[in-house]
N, C-alpha and C positions, 0 to 999 in steps of 0.2 A: 504494500500500500504506500503510495506517495504521500509525503507529509510536507509541512511548511519548510523544513530544512531542504527538501528537494527543490523547492522554488528558488531558494537562495543559490544552490549549486548550479541549477540550470541557468539561472540568470547570469551568474559569473561566467559560465562556459559561453553563453551567447555573446557576452561582452568581450570575449577574447582571452580570458584567463586560462593558463595551462598549469599554474602552480599556485598552491595556497600554503601559507604558513599558519599552523594551528596548534593550539594546546587545549585539550579538552577539559571541561568542567561540567558539573551536574546540570546547570541550566542550558548548556550548549550541546547536549547529547544528540538532539535532533539534527544539528548541523553535521556532526561527525558520523552519524548513521547515513546521512545522505552522501557524505564524502566516501564512505566505505563502498557505496553502491555505484560510485562514479570513478572508476580507475583511470579514466582519461585525464582527470584533474589530479596532478601530483600533490601529495600532502607531505610537507616537511615540518617536523616538530621542533621543539626546543624544551629545555628543562625549566626555564623561568620566562615569564611573559615579557619582561623588559628586553631580554635577549632575543625573544621571538620577534619583537617589533624592530629591533636593530637588524635582524636577519632579513626581514621584509624590506627594510630600507636599503640594505646592501644589494639585494636582488634587483630592486628597481633601479639603483644606480648602475649596476652592471648592464642592465638592458638599455638604459639611456646611453651608455657608452657605445653600445652596438648600433645605435641609430634605429630608424624606422618609426612606426607608430608609438605614441606615448605609452610606456609600459606600466600601467597601474598594477601594483602587487597587492593581492588580498591577504589579510591576516585575520584569523578567527580566535577569539578568546571568550571566556565565560564572564559572568556578571560580577560586579563588586570588586573584590581583591584582585582577581585576574585582570579585569579591565584597567583598574587604577595603576597596576604595575607597568602598563605600557606608556604612561604619560611622559616620563622623561625621554624615552626614545622617540615618541611622536614629536616632542619639542625639537629634537634634532632634525627630524624630517621636515618640520615646518620651517626651521631656520635655514635649511639647506635646499628647500624647494624640491622635495622628493615625493613622488606620487604613491602613497600607501593608502590602501582602503581597509580601515579597521572595521571589523564586524564583531559585535558583542551580543550575547544574549542579554535578556533582562528578566526581572521578576515577572510572574504572570501578569497579564494585561490589567487585571483588576487591581493590582498593586501599584500601577503607575500613577503619578500625580502627587507623590509625597504623603500618601495616606498612613504610613507607618503601620503596616499590617503584620510586620514581624517575619516576612519571608527571609529565607536564607540569602545572604549576600545583599540584602536590600539597602539601598541608599535613598535619601529623600529625593535626590534629583541627580542620577548618575550622569546624564547628558550634560549637566551644568559644569561638571568637572572638566569636560573636554572642549567647551565652546571657545575658550580663550587660548587653546593650544592648537587645535586643528583648523583647517579652512572652513569646514562646514559640518554640521551635525544633522543627521536624518533619523527619524524614528518611524518604523513601520508597526502600527498597532494591530493590523489585520493582515491576513495572507495576501489579499488582493493589492495591498500597498507595497509588498516586497519588491516586485520588478521595478516599479517607478522609483522607490527610494534608492535602490542600488544603481539604477541608471543615472539618477541625478547626482549621487555621490561620485560615481565614476567620472562623469563629466566635470564635476568640480575639481577632482584631483588632477585631471588631465588638462585643465585649462590653465594657461599661464597667469600668474606664476604657479607652477606645480606645487603640490603640497598634500599632506595627509588629510583624510576625511574620516568621519565616524558614523557608523550605522548601528542602531540598536533594534532588536526584535525580541518580544517577550517569549519566555520559555514555552508557554502553552500554544502560542501561534506556531512555533517551530515544530511542535510535536503533533499538532492536530492534523487530521486527514486533509489533503489538498484538494479543493474543489476545482481549482483552475487546471486547464490542460497543460501539458508540458510546455515550458517556456523555451523558445528557440530563436526568436527574431528580435530580441532587444538589442538596440544599438545606442552608442553614445557618440555625440558629435560636439566636441569642444569647439567653442567659437574662437576664431583667430582674433588677436588684438593688434590691429593695424594702427599705425601712427596717423595723426592728423596732418594732412598735406601742408598746411600753412606753417606748422611747426618744423617740418622737415625743410621747408624752403628757408626758414630763418636759420636753422642749424647749418645748412649748407652754406649760407651767406657768411656766417661767422667762421666756419672752417676755411672757406675760400680766401678770406681776408687775413687769416692768422699768419703770424710770422714764425712762431714756435709752438705749434699745436702738440699736445701730448694726449695719449689715449690710456685710460685705465680700464682694463678688461676684468670684469667681475664674474661671479658664478653664473650670471644670467647668460653670458656668451656660451658657456659650456652647455647649460641646460637647453638653450634654444637651438643648439647645433649650428652656431654662426661663425665657426672658425674661418671658413673660407671667405666669408664676407668681411670679417675683421681684417684679415691679412690684406685683402684687396683695398679696403679703405685706408689702412695705414700706409700702404705703398702709394696710393693715389695722392694723399696729402703730405706724405713724408713725415709721419709722426712716430716718435718713439712709443712703444707699447709696454706698459707695466701691467702685470697680472696680480690680482688679489690672490689670497691663499685658496679661495674657492674657485678662482678662475684659472688655475694652473692648467696648462695645456691649450690655452686659447690661441696661442701663437707659438710657433716652433721656438724652442729654448735658445737655439743658436742663430736664429734669424737676425740679420744685422740691425733690425729695428726693435729687437726684443730686449727690454731692460730687465727681464726676468721678474722675480717676485720677492725682492728683498724689502718688503714694505715696513719692516721694523728698523730699517737703516735710514738715518736722517738725510743722507744724500738722495735717496729715493723720494722721501717726503718733500724735499726742496725742489726736486725736478718736477713733481706734480704741482706743487704750489706756484712755481714760477712760470708755468705755461700761460701764454696770453689767451689761449682757448684750451680748456681741458674737457675732453669728451669722456664721460663716465658711462660705461656700458654695464648694465645689470649689476649694480652695486649700490647699496645705501650709504656707503662711506662710514661704516660702523667702526667700532673701537679698534679692531685689529687692522683694518684697511687704512685707517687714518692715523696710524702710529699713536694710538691711545688718545685720539681727538686733539692731537697737537697740530695736525695738518690744517692750514688756513689758505685757501686759494687766493691769489692776488690778481688773477685775470677773470675772464668770463668762464662760466662752466655750463656745459650741456649735459644733462643727465637723462639717459634713456633707461627706463625701468618698468617692468611689468607689474610690480607691486606699487599701487598708487600711494600707499601710506609711506613709502620710502622717498618719494619725490620731494626734494628740498627739505628733507627731515633734519639735515645737519648743516646744509649750506645753500644760499640762494643759487638758483640755476634756471636755465631754460629747460623746464621739465617736460619730457615727452613720455606719456604713458603708453607703452607699446611693447610688444615682443621684440627682443633685441634683433633677431634675424630679419624680421620684416622691416624694422626701422633702418638697419644697415643697408638692406637692399635698396630702399628708397633713397638713402643718402648717396649711394654709389651712382645713382642716376642723376642726382641734382648737384653734386659737389664738383667744382672745377679741380683739375689736377695741378699740383705744384711741381716745379722743376726739381729733378733729382740733382742736388748739388753736394751731397755727402755730409751736410751739416747734422742731420738727424742721426746718421750712423756714428758720427764723431761724438755726439752727445751721449749716445748709448755706450760707446766704448769707454768714454771718460767716467761715466757712472759706474760701470762694472769694475773698472780699475780701482776706483775709490773704495768700493765695497770690498774687493779682494784685499786691498791694503789694510782696511780696518780690521777685517777678520784675521788677516795674517799676523797682526800685531798682538794677538791675544792668546797665543800658545794653545790653539784648538786643533792641532793636527790629528789627535785621536778621534775626535768627533767627526771631522771631515772624512777621515779614512773609513770609519765604520759605516757612515751613510753611503759612501762611494762603493764599498764592498757589497752592501745590500742591493744597491741599484744594479751593479754589474752582474749579480747572480740571477736576475730576473729574466726569464725567457720573454721574447718580444710579445707585447700585448697583455702581459700579466698585470691585473689590477692589484693594488695594495690598499689595505684598510688600516688606518693608524689610530691608536688610542691617544689619550692626552698624556704623553710621556716626553722626556727630554729629546729623544731621537725624533719623535713625531714633530716637535716644535721646530727642530732643525729642518725637517722635511718640508714644512710649510714654506720656508724660504728657499731652500737649496735643492729640492728634488727636481730632477729633469723628468717631466711627465710625458715626453715624447715616446710613444710606444709602451708606456707604463703608467696608465691612469692612476691617479692618487685620490683617495677618499678619506676624509678625516671627520672627526667629531667637533671641529672648531666652530660649527654653526651655533650649537648650544653649549658646548664645552663640557659635556658629561663624560665620566669615566665608563669604561667597559665596552666601547664600540668595536674595537679591533677584531676580535675573534668572531662574534656573531655576524658582523657586517660582511666579513670574508666568507663565512659559511653561506650566507644568502647569495653572494656573488657566485660561489662555486655551484650552487643549484641552478644558476641562470646561464651557465656557459660551459663550453668544453675547454679544458685546460685548467691549470692551477690558479689559485688566488693566494696572496700573502697577507697575513695579519701581523701587526707589530704592536706589542704592548710592553709597558714596564711591569715589574713584579706587582706593584700596587694595583694597577688597572687589570692585570691578568686575573686577580682573584674575583673580580666582578663577573667574569665569564667562564670561570674554570669548569663549571658544571657542563658547559656546552662541548667539552671534549667527548662526553657521552653521545651527544647529538652527532658530532663529526664521525665518530666511530660507527654509530648505528646506521647512518645514511651513506657512509663511505665517501664523504665529501672531500674534494681534492684541495685541501687547505694546508699550507705550511704556516705555523705560528712561531714567530720569533719573539721570545721574551727576553728583554734586556733587564737583568736583575741587578739593581743597585741598592737593594736592602730597604727600600721605602718609597715614599712619594717624592721622587727626585726633584721634580720641578718645584713643588711646594717647599722642599728643603732649601732650594736656591732662593726662592722669593722671600722666605722668612729670614734666612741668614742675611740677605741683602738689606732687608728693611729693619731688622731688629738685632742683628749681630749673632743670632743663634736661632736654631729651629726647635720646634716643639710638636710632638705627636706625629712626626713624619717617619719615624723609624718603625719597621714592621717585622714581626715574625712571619715567616713564609715557609711553605713546604719545599721538599725536594721536587722541583717541577719535572725533572726527568723521570723520577720514579713514579710520580703521580700520573703523568701522561701514560707511562707504560702500563700502569694498573688499569687503564681504560682500554688497553690494547692498541694504543697509539705509539708508533715508533718515535723515540726522542733521543736527543744527544746533547751533551755539554760541549759548547764551542769556545773558541778563542778568537781574538781579533785576527790572528794570522790564518786561521782555518775557516773563518766565517763565510767567505765567498764560496768555497768548495762545499762546505756543509749545507748552506742554503741551496745551492744549485742542485746538489744531490737529492735533498729533501723535496724540492719542487719538481724534480724529474720523476720521482716515484709516485705512483698512483695512491690516492687516499690521503688521510690526514697525517701530519707529522708535526713535531715540536723541536725547535732548536733554542737552547737556552744560552745566552751570552752574559756571563758576569762582567759588568763594566760600570764604572762610575763616570758618567758623562756630564759635561758642563754646557751651559748655554753661553752664546756670545753676549756681550754686554748690551744692555738696552741703550737706546739713543734719545728717548723721549724725556727722560728724567731731568736733563739739564736744560730743556727748552722752556 
């Protein structure tokens, strides 16, 4: 007998889903019975709901890397505690514009509305917990509302700016016999966000008259698939391009106009601030991109952004509410070309030389070598997923993402993203994925070694073990002269991984490249542990 849960699964299949991330609970049993009867829809589990949501996020990011239609990734959890555990992970998806479709059961329909009937997992208003975290919340109170609620949620997630959405369905609706016929024809059609022509005309006029234009490429360039358009415009107007941490890979790392992504270096901040016209693409100029809000533009600024709330949120600008790719395509048609005189390339070379000199004067050879060894070990096309750890902070600035897409938790800044994000990516692609964590962040996701082993997911997990919360140790020591509550007891990570049946080894800096390359080449999950005390480069914003 078909039930309400079947309506959910049928609608997801009709919308194009082929993988669901799910963790069962008592109220969600109707959903999992429907999944059992639908082997065409792959179910990937997890041990903890926040890791499940991180895995769904990683899956969606890996599909976005691959191109094609916007890949909304469904995730299914149960009412109350299970649902609430996903919030921190959904915050990361919202901050990084990742299309995740969260589906949760609810108490029986009679208990909706805050009546305090004492149902298991009952909250006065579960949906309210999600409204300020996700893009949109949808509640289906009857079986006939399920297809529409899911279609509207899918369209919301896949409309720029992408982001997570939330759907709730009562337990009794999921379990009741389905009176509707099988759902096969539901489609979602996200609306394109085209720029206003008059704003493009003005932006083209400003760029055409600029003497030293500069482009800042944010995560919106990557999300919209606008790399080719960005390069074409940069070459047209001869503008240096700097990338935000979320915008890494927007332009080739070694392109003569690429100022790379050293945004915590004051030389980069000054290059952006000194432009007579600064074109900001898909960035709200938040704390990390603006060198902790010390950046102050001295010229005109054009800001193209799909999230209307970010337009001029930090600095006055000619704000254009649009998808970055559509706006760049329009600018390419309207903007006059500048003569190639080598000045922009010289500016970029000078910037990168200053950055190298500053880093080179801080005795950071170990850190640079470790990051280089990790990068060299990756097969072409391998994505990496980084936790909030010292080596991850280095990667924000120094990682060459050409042929090695990088994904981090810097959108919301929560710990524990690395392993589950990579597990999700491994479920989305053929070939390995790399996760990188510190020993502190690793403990947030350690249970997912069981998930990796159970599903045979092709993930290599690099754990840099420095005995504690290394980045917080640095921050506290720098601010107060000493650290507190940052030193951690931790397990033997090699033995612990092996107890899950996951191959693991202890590495050294000298053997790291070979150890990682070997682990990545072997099918299935693996762990490489590197004991190392790494340091960050000195900040540049504190003296400004």
